[in-house]
Z-matrix of the N, CA and C atoms (Angstrom, degrees):
N
C 1 1.436
C 2 1.529 1 108.73
N 3 1.308 2 116.94 1 131.58
C 4 1.461 3 121.60 2 -179.62
C 5 1.523 4 109.71 3 -70.93
N 6 1.299 5 115.64 4 140.36
C 7 1.449 6 120.77 5 179.31
C 8 1.519 7 109.28 6 -76.01
N 9 1.300 8 115.84 7 128.48
C 10 1.447 9 121.50 8 -177.71
C 11 1.526 10 109.70 9 -92.48
N 12 1.316 11 116.44 10 123.62
C 13 1.460 12 120.70 11 177.58
C 14 1.515 13 108.48 12 -87.41
N 15 1.286 14 115.33 13 144.68
C 16 1.446 15 120.05 14 -178.50
C 17 1.519 16 109.17 15 -131.05
N 18 1.301 17 115.61 16 137.57
C 19 1.456 18 118.84 17 174.52
C 20 1.516 19 108.34 18 -145.72
N 21 1.291 20 115.14 19 155.72
C 22 1.456 21 121.63 20 178.40
C 23 1.512 22 106.95 21 -125.38
N 24 1.300 23 116.49 22 128.15
C 25 1.455 24 120.88 23 176.78
C 26 1.514 25 108.31 24 -108.97
N 27 1.301 26 115.71 25 134.35
C 28 1.451 27 120.69 26 178.98
C 29 1.515 28 107.55 27 -118.30
N 30 1.311 29 116.83 28 120.99
C 31 1.457 30 121.34 29 176.93
C 32 1.511 31 109.19 30 -100.14
N 33 1.280 32 115.58 31 168.42
C 34 1.457 33 120.00 32 178.62
C 35 1.524 34 107.92 33 -95.57
N 36 1.330 35 115.51 34 114.69
C 37 1.461 36 120.57 35 179.12
C 38 1.524 37 109.33 36 -64.52
N 39 1.326 38 115.71 37 -40.54
C 40 1.450 39 120.75 38 -179.44
C 41 1.530 40 109.47 39 -85.75
N 42 1.340 41 115.63 40 46.75
C 43 1.462 42 121.35 41 -174.13
C 44 1.527 43 111.51 42 -56.73
N 45 1.310 44 116.88 43 -38.49
C 46 1.457 45 119.78 44 178.72
C 47 1.507 46 111.68 45 -58.46
N 48 1.337 47 116.50 46 -42.30
C 49 1.466 48 120.69 47 179.28
C 50 1.519 49 110.35 48 -65.79
N 51 1.320 50 116.36 49 -44.68
C 52 1.462 51 120.14 50 -179.65
C 53 1.524 52 110.16 51 -62.85
N 54 1.323 53 117.35 52 -44.98
C 55 1.465 54 121.16 53 178.65
C 56 1.526 55 110.94 54 -60.69
N 57 1.321 56 115.80 55 -41.96
C 58 1.461 57 120.85 56 -179.54
C 59 1.531 58 110.43 57 -63.99
N 60 1.326 59 116.48 58 -44.97
C 61 1.460 60 120.81 59 -179.81
C 62 1.526 61 110.17 60 -64.50
N 63 1.337 62 116.35 61 -46.88
C 64 1.463 63 120.69 62 -179.56
C 65 1.523 64 111.36 63 -64.20
N 66 1.328 65 116.86 64 -36.71
C 67 1.459 66 121.07 65 179.32
C 68 1.520 67 112.91 66 -63.03
N 69 1.334 68 115.70 67 -25.42
C 70 1.460 69 120.34 68 179.84
C 71 1.526 70 112.09 69 -83.07
N 72 1.328 71 117.07 70 -8.48
C 73 1.469 72 121.11 71 -178.00
C 74 1.520 73 110.91 72 -94.64
N 75 1.320 74 116.23 73 148.41
C 76 1.469 75 119.08 74 173.57
C 77 1.534 76 109.27 75 -62.47
N 78 1.314 77 116.18 76 146.10
C 79 1.464 78 121.96 77 -175.86
C 80 1.522 79 111.65 78 -57.31
N 81 1.330 80 117.68 79 -40.95
C 82 1.463 81 120.27 80 -177.07
C 83 1.535 82 113.12 81 -66.99
N 84 1.318 83 118.11 82 -17.40
C 85 1.461 84 122.59 83 -179.12
C 86 1.533 85 111.33 84 -93.90
N 87 1.314 86 117.38 85 -26.70
C 88 1.467 87 121.88 86 -173.22
C 89 1.528 88 114.10 87 -55.04
N 90 1.325 89 116.32 88 -48.88
C 91 1.468 90 119.24 89 -175.79
C 92 1.527 91 111.04 90 -61.61
N 93 1.308 92 116.56 91 -44.06
C 94 1.471 93 120.89 92 179.42
C 95 1.527 94 110.45 93 -62.11
N 96 1.311 95 116.79 94 -44.00
C 97 1.464 96 121.52 95 -178.64
C 98 1.527 97 110.71 96 -67.15
N 99 1.329 98 117.09 97 -40.76
C 100 1.469 99 119.73 98 178.45
C 101 1.525 100 111.40 99 -63.68
N 102 1.321 101 116.83 100 -40.57
C 103 1.465 102 120.15 101 178.35
C 104 1.522 103 111.00 102 -61.44
N 105 1.312 104 116.51 103 -44.49
C 106 1.465 105 118.79 104 -179.59
C 107 1.532 106 110.98 105 -70.13
N 108 1.318 107 117.86 106 -31.14
C 109 1.471 108 120.96 107 176.10
C 110 1.530 109 110.47 108 -66.77
N 111 1.340 110 116.47 109 -40.50
C 112 1.465 111 119.80 110 176.26
C 113 1.526 112 110.60 111 -61.99
N 114 1.314 113 116.49 112 -39.39
C 115 1.466 114 120.96 113 179.57
C 116 1.526 115 110.23 114 -62.68
N 117 1.337 116 116.73 115 -40.24
C 118 1.474 117 120.76 116 178.13
C 119 1.526 118 110.66 117 -62.08
N 120 1.328 119 116.92 118 -43.36
C 121 1.465 120 120.70 119 178.80
C 122 1.532 121 110.74 120 -65.12
N 123 1.323 122 116.61 121 -38.80
C 124 1.471 123 120.50 122 179.53
C 125 1.519 124 110.86 123 -64.32
N 126 1.316 125 117.29 124 -36.21
C 127 1.472 126 120.64 125 179.06
C 128 1.529 127 111.22 126 -62.20
N 129 1.321 128 116.32 127 -34.90
C 130 1.467 129 120.49 128 177.31
C 131 1.527 130 109.42 129 -62.60
N 132 1.329 131 116.97 130 -44.11
C 133 1.466 132 121.68 131 -179.71
C 134 1.529 133 110.32 132 -66.89
N 135 1.318 134 117.01 133 -41.95
C 136 1.462 135 120.97 134 179.65
C 137 1.530 136 110.69 135 -58.93
N 138 1.312 137 116.04 136 -46.32
C 139 1.468 138 120.17 137 -179.33
C 140 1.527 139 111.08 138 -59.29
N 141 1.318 140 116.69 139 -44.60
C 142 1.470 141 120.56 140 -179.80
C 143 1.525 142 111.07 141 -69.37
N 144 1.328 143 118.02 142 -40.18
C 145 1.466 144 121.11 143 179.24
C 146 1.525 145 110.21 144 -62.69
N 147 1.313 146 117.36 145 -40.29
C 148 1.464 147 120.41 146 178.15
C 149 1.523 148 111.26 147 -65.16
N 150 1.313 149 116.04 148 -32.73
C 151 1.468 150 119.88 149 177.80
C 152 1.533 151 110.60 150 -70.87
N 153 1.333 152 116.90 151 -36.63
C 154 1.463 153 121.64 152 -174.87
C 155 1.528 154 115.55 153 -87.57
N 156 1.326 155 117.83 154 -21.28
C 157 1.465 156 120.11 155 -174.49
C 158 1.528 157 109.84 156 -63.32
N 159 1.337 158 116.59 157 132.65
C 160 1.466 159 118.74 158 178.75
C 161 1.527 160 111.28 159 -69.02
N 162 1.308 161 115.35 160 144.80
C 163 1.458 162 120.57 161 177.94
C 164 1.516 163 109.05 162 -81.84
N 165 1.306 164 116.31 163 125.79
C 166 1.449 165 120.99 164 179.04
C 167 1.518 166 111.38 165 -78.22
N 168 1.304 167 115.27 166 167.44
C 169 1.461 168 121.63 167 177.64
C 170 1.525 169 108.20 168 -80.22
N 171 1.337 170 118.58 169 119.34
C 172 1.476 171 120.78 170 -177.61
C 173 1.530 172 113.35 171 -57.81
N 174 1.334 173 117.98 172 -27.37
C 175 1.468 174 118.64 173 -179.52
C 176 1.529 175 112.04 174 -69.26
N 177 1.362 176 117.05 175 -20.27
C 178 1.461 177 120.73 176 176.58
C 179 1.522 178 111.89 177 -87.45
N 180 1.306 179 116.41 178 -9.13
C 181 1.455 180 120.80 179 -174.53
C 182 1.529 181 110.23 180 -141.80
N 183 1.335 182 118.19 181 52.44
C 184 1.465 183 119.65 182 -173.92
C 185 1.530 184 112.48 183 -65.98
N 186 1.324 185 115.05 184 130.15
C 187 1.455 186 119.94 185 176.08
C 188 1.510 187 115.58 186 74.41
N 189 1.318 188 118.28 187 -1.72
C 190 1.459 189 120.60 188 -179.19
C 191 1.525 190 111.04 189 -98.69
N 192 1.290 191 115.33 190 169.45
C 193 1.457 192 122.90 191 -179.80
C 194 1.523 193 109.25 192 -77.33
N 195 1.334 194 117.09 193 139.72
C 196 1.467 195 119.65 194 177.72
C 197 1.532 196 109.44 195 -72.10
N 198 1.310 197 116.05 196 154.93
C 199 1.464 198 121.87 197 179.97
C 200 1.528 199 110.36 198 -56.90
N 201 1.312 200 116.80 199 -37.01
C 202 1.467 201 122.46 200 179.64
C 203 1.533 202 111.00 201 -56.17
N 204 1.320 203 116.55 202 -40.59
C 205 1.467 204 120.76 203 -177.11
C 206 1.527 205 113.72 204 -77.47
N 207 1.329 206 117.57 205 -7.66
C 208 1.464 207 120.47 206 -179.50
C 209 1.520 208 112.91 207 -97.49
N 210 1.320 209 117.69 208 -4.90
C 211 1.468 210 120.22 209 -177.51
C 212 1.522 211 108.76 210 -74.57
N 213 1.314 212 114.90 211 115.76
C 214 1.473 213 122.76 212 -175.62
C 215 1.527 214 109.40 213 -137.62
N 216 1.308 215 115.33 214 -177.62
C 217 1.460 216 121.07 215 175.76
C 218 1.530 217 109.50 216 -126.67
N 219 1.323 218 114.50 217 147.27
C 220 1.458 219 121.93 218 177.60
C 221 1.523 220 107.55 219 -131.65
N 222 1.322 221 117.18 220 134.13
C 223 1.465 222 121.08 221 178.50
C 224 1.521 223 109.05 222 -86.79
N 225 1.320 224 116.08 223 133.82
C 226 1.459 225 122.42 224 175.47
C 227 1.517 226 108.09 225 -126.78
N 228 1.314 227 115.51 226 137.76
C 229 1.468 228 121.26 227 177.37
C 230 1.519 229 107.46 228 -110.59
N 231 1.319 230 115.34 229 121.81
C 232 1.456 231 121.98 230 177.90
C 233 1.523 232 109.24 231 -109.59
N 234 1.321 233 117.28 232 173.06
C 235 1.468 234 120.71 233 -178.80
C 236 1.516 235 111.88 234 -58.13
N 237 1.336 236 116.57 235 -41.87
C 238 1.458 237 119.98 236 -173.33
C 239 1.522 238 114.33 237 -104.21
N 240 1.339 239 118.37 238 -10.56
C 241 1.462 240 119.06 239 -176.63
C 242 1.520 241 111.08 240 -163.19
N 243 1.316 242 114.30 241 161.05
C 244 1.462 243 121.32 242 169.96
C 245 1.520 244 106.89 243 -100.57
N 246 1.324 245 116.60 244 153.29
C 247 1.462 246 120.20 245 -179.85
C 248 1.516 247 109.99 246 -144.83
N 249 1.314 248 115.39 247 149.53
C 250 1.462 249 122.71 248 169.79
C 251 1.526 250 104.97 249 -107.63
N 252 1.313 251 117.11 250 117.37
C 253 1.456 252 122.92 251 -178.92
C 254 1.524 253 107.49 252 -96.06
N 255 1.329 254 116.84 253 123.96
C 256 1.457 255 121.81 254 179.89
C 257 1.521 256 108.34 255 -106.66
N 258 1.313 257 115.99 256 132.34
C 259 1.461 258 119.92 257 177.52
C 260 1.512 259 111.02 258 174.54
N 261 1.332 260 116.06 259 178.23
C 262 1.459 261 120.12 260 178.87
C 263 1.526 262 111.29 261 -67.30
N 264 1.306 263 115.50 262 140.26
C 265 1.454 264 122.77 263 -178.12
C 266 1.534 265 110.04 264 -80.65
N 267 1.315 266 115.83 265 140.47
C 268 1.456 267 121.51 266 177.98
C 269 1.524 268 108.47 267 -86.52
N 270 1.290 269 121.79 268 141.05
C 271 1.460 270 129.59 269 6.13
C 272 1.529 271 114.12 270 -96.34
N 273 1.362 272 117.63 271 -14.43
C 274 1.468 273 119.08 272 -175.33
C 275 1.530 274 113.27 273 -61.44
N 276 1.318 275 117.26 274 -33.84
C 277 1.466 276 121.00 275 -177.45
C 278 1.518 277 113.13 276 -105.19
N 279 1.331 278 116.54 277 22.19
C 280 1.469 279 120.72 278 -175.40
C 281 1.525 280 113.01 279 -61.43
N 282 1.308 281 117.34 280 -16.86
C 283 1.466 282 120.53 281 -179.69
C 284 1.537 283 112.47 282 -92.41
N 285 1.321 284 117.30 283 5.16
C 286 1.467 285 121.31 284 -177.50
C 287 1.515 286 113.61 285 -56.70
N 288 1.337 287 116.99 286 -38.21
C 289 1.466 288 119.87 287 179.88
C 290 1.525 289 111.15 288 -66.64
N 291 1.322 290 117.58 289 -28.63
C 292 1.466 291 120.15 290 178.37
C 293 1.520 292 110.58 291 -69.11
N 294 1.320 293 116.60 292 -37.02
C 295 1.466 294 121.13 293 177.07
C 296 1.524 295 109.53 294 -70.08
N 297 1.312 296 116.44 295 -46.23
C 298 1.477 297 121.80 296 -176.65
C 299 1.527 298 112.40 297 -62.81
N 300 1.336 299 117.28 298 -43.80
C 301 1.468 300 120.96 299 -172.22
C 302 1.523 301 114.32 300 -109.08
N 303 1.330 302 118.46 301 -5.23
C 304 1.460 303 120.95 302 -176.39
C 305 1.527 304 109.99 303 82.08
N 306 1.338 305 115.64 304 170.65
C 307 1.462 306 118.97 305 -178.54
C 308 1.525 307 109.61 306 -165.47
N 309 1.305 308 114.42 307 169.48
C 310 1.457 309 119.85 308 175.86
C 311 1.528 310 108.16 309 -78.63
N 312 1.325 311 115.20 310 137.00
C 313 1.465 312 120.00 311 -178.60
C 314 1.525 313 109.73 312 -77.03
N 315 1.322 314 115.69 313 129.87
C 316 1.465 315 122.47 314 179.64
C 317 1.524 316 107.84 315 -126.72
N 318 1.314 317 116.62 316 126.47
C 319 1.461 318 121.48 317 177.62
C 320 1.519 319 109.09 318 -120.91
N 321 1.319 320 115.87 319 125.92
C 322 1.470 321 122.35 320 180.00
C 323 1.522 322 111.73 321 51.55
N 324 1.335 323 115.68 322 39.42
C 325 1.455 324 121.04 323 176.50
C 326 1.518 325 114.94 324 80.96
N 327 1.325 326 117.39 325 2.04
C 328 1.474 327 120.74 326 -178.84
C 329 1.521 328 110.28 327 -113.06
N 330 1.328 329 115.85 328 135.04
C 331 1.461 330 120.97 329 177.25
C 332 1.533 331 109.39 330 -71.95
N 333 1.311 332 115.21 331 135.95
C 334 1.460 333 119.88 332 -177.63
C 335 1.522 334 112.60 333 -96.80
N 336 1.328 335 117.39 334 -13.58
C 337 1.463 336 120.69 335 -176.16
C 338 1.521 337 112.24 336 85.31
N 339 1.313 338 117.04 337 -4.97
C 340 1.468 339 121.31 338 177.73
C 341 1.521 340 109.34 339 -95.72
N 342 1.326 341 114.87 340 157.52
C 343 1.463 342 120.06 341 176.36
C 344 1.514 343 109.78 342 -116.82
N 345 1.310 344 115.14 343 140.53
C 346 1.455 345 121.28 344 172.77
C 347 1.525 346 105.80 345 -88.30
N 348 1.333 347 116.14 346 126.20
C 349 1.462 348 120.13 347 -176.51
C 350 1.529 349 111.20 348 -65.98
N 351 1.321 350 116.25 349 145.98
C 352 1.471 351 119.36 350 176.97
C 353 1.524 352 110.98 351 -67.44
N 354 1.311 353 114.87 352 147.84
C 355 1.467 354 121.79 353 175.40
C 356 1.521 355 107.36 354 -130.00
N 357 1.330 356 116.39 355 75.66
C 358 1.470 357 120.04 356 -175.23
C 359 1.530 358 112.43 357 -59.45
N 360 1.312 359 115.23 358 137.74
C 361 1.454 360 120.80 359 176.07
C 362 1.526 361 111.48 360 -136.30
N 363 1.326 362 118.54 361 -29.17
C 364 1.467 363 120.39 362 -178.40
C 365 1.531 364 112.30 363 -78.33
N 366 1.327 365 116.95 364 -50.88
C 367 1.458 366 118.72 365 -179.96
C 368 1.529 367 111.22 366 -61.99
N 369 1.347 368 118.84 367 -46.98
C 370 1.466 369 117.34 368 176.97
C 371 1.529 370 112.56 369 -60.14
N 372 1.331 371 117.21 370 -34.78
C 373 1.468 372 119.93 371 178.40
C 374 1.525 373 110.43 372 -62.43
N 375 1.323 374 116.86 373 -43.87
C 376 1.468 375 120.51 374 179.12
C 377 1.532 376 110.57 375 -68.17
N 378 1.322 377 116.38 376 -43.01
C 379 1.469 378 120.20 377 -178.70
C 380 1.529 379 111.75 378 -66.62
N 381 1.333 380 117.10 379 -43.39
C 382 1.468 381 121.68 380 -176.26
C 383 1.520 382 113.26 381 -69.20
N 384 1.312 383 117.39 382 -22.23
C 385 1.472 384 120.36 383 -173.67
C 386 1.522 385 113.62 384 -111.10
N 387 1.298 386 117.26 385 15.03
C 388 1.470 387 119.16 386 -175.36
C 389 1.526 388 112.26 387 -55.77
N 390 1.315 389 117.33 388 -45.92
C 391 1.470 390 120.32 389 -179.57
C 392 1.540 391 111.71 390 -67.11
N 393 1.337 392 116.63 391 -38.17
C 394 1.459 393 119.78 392 177.68
C 395 1.530 394 111.05 393 -66.57
N 396 1.330 395 116.94 394 -35.74
C 397 1.467 396 120.41 395 177.23
C 398 1.524 397 109.83 396 -63.74
N 399 1.319 398 115.43 397 -46.66
C 400 1.459 399 119.90 398 179.75
C 401 1.523 400 110.40 399 -60.76
N 402 1.335 401 116.23 400 -43.42
C 403 1.465 402 120.29 401 179.92
C 404 1.525 403 110.83 402 -63.96
N 405 1.326 404 117.44 403 -39.33
C 406 1.467 405 121.19 404 179.54
C 407 1.521 406 110.55 405 -63.57
N 408 1.327 407 116.62 406 -40.69
C 409 1.468 408 120.50 407 179.49
C 410 1.524 409 110.57 408 -65.06
N 411 1.329 410 117.09 409 -50.48
C 412 1.466 411 121.35 410 -178.86
C 413 1.530 412 110.56 411 -61.58
N 414 1.327 413 116.76 412 -44.85
C 415 1.471 414 121.00 413 179.92
C 416 1.526 415 110.71 414 -60.69
N 417 1.326 416 116.86 415 -43.36
C 418 1.461 417 120.35 416 179.92
C 419 1.532 418 111.09 417 -65.69
N 420 1.331 419 116.67 418 -42.41
C 421 1.472 420 119.74 419 178.68
C 422 1.522 421 111.03 420 -61.99
N 423 1.326 422 116.85 421 -42.16
C 424 1.469 423 120.04 422 178.86
C 425 1.526 424 111.51 423 -63.71
N 426 1.333 425 115.88 424 -43.12
C 427 1.463 426 120.45 425 179.95
C 428 1.526 427 110.65 426 -61.34
N 429 1.329 428 116.58 427 -43.09
C 430 1.466 429 120.54 428 -179.86
C 431 1.533 430 111.15 429 -67.37
N 432 1.341 431 116.80 430 -36.58
C 433 1.457 432 120.37 431 177.64
C 434 1.520 433 109.75 432 -65.98
N 435 1.331 434 116.94 433 -40.45
C 436 1.470 435 120.36 434 177.30
C 437 1.532 436 111.16 435 -61.58
N 438 1.341 437 116.40 436 -40.74
C 439 1.473 438 120.25 437 177.81
C 440 1.534 439 110.45 438 -61.10
N 441 1.335 440 115.71 439 -42.66
C 442 1.471 441 120.02 440 179.20
C 443 1.523 442 111.15 441 -64.00
N 444 1.342 443 115.86 442 -39.39
C 445 1.457 444 120.45 443 -178.14
C 446 1.523 445 111.41 444 -66.41
N 447 1.331 446 117.66 445 -31.47
C 448 1.454 447 121.41 446 -178.28
C 449 1.523 448 112.79 447 -78.53
N 450 1.314 449 117.80 448 -12.88
C 451 1.485 450 120.62 449 179.87
C 452 1.488 451 112.41 450 -70.00
C-alpha cells in the first residue's frame, strides 16, 4: 500500500489586513516578522495537538518520552514559501504517523491481520485552530508594526 502524505495549508482569511500591515513595514523587516508570525500560529497548533494526542500505555513505552512531549515545530524554506511544520520530533515521536493514520497490528514480529484504528490528532488540531492561527498572525503583525512606528 502506498504511503499517503498529508498536509494542511492555512491561509490568512484577513489577507487584506495582513497585506496592508506588511506593506507598511520596511522590506528588510518583513521576512523576519513573517517568520515569527508563522511561529506564533504553529504554537497554537502545537497546543491543540498536545491536547488531542491520545495517551499511550506506559508499559509499552517504559522510560521513553510520551508522544505528547515530542510534538514540535520545524521551519522549512521552500522556493515559493516558508513553512512551519508541526509534528512529532524524530526519533522519540517516530511512531506518530502510526497513531495518526492507524496501522496493522504486529505482535512479536508477526502480523496479526488486525488493524489498529487511527486516532488523528494533528489534522484536527490544524483544522480546529484555523481561526486562532489567523488571529495570532494578524495580532503579531500589528504588534510588530506598532513597535516599528514607535521607533
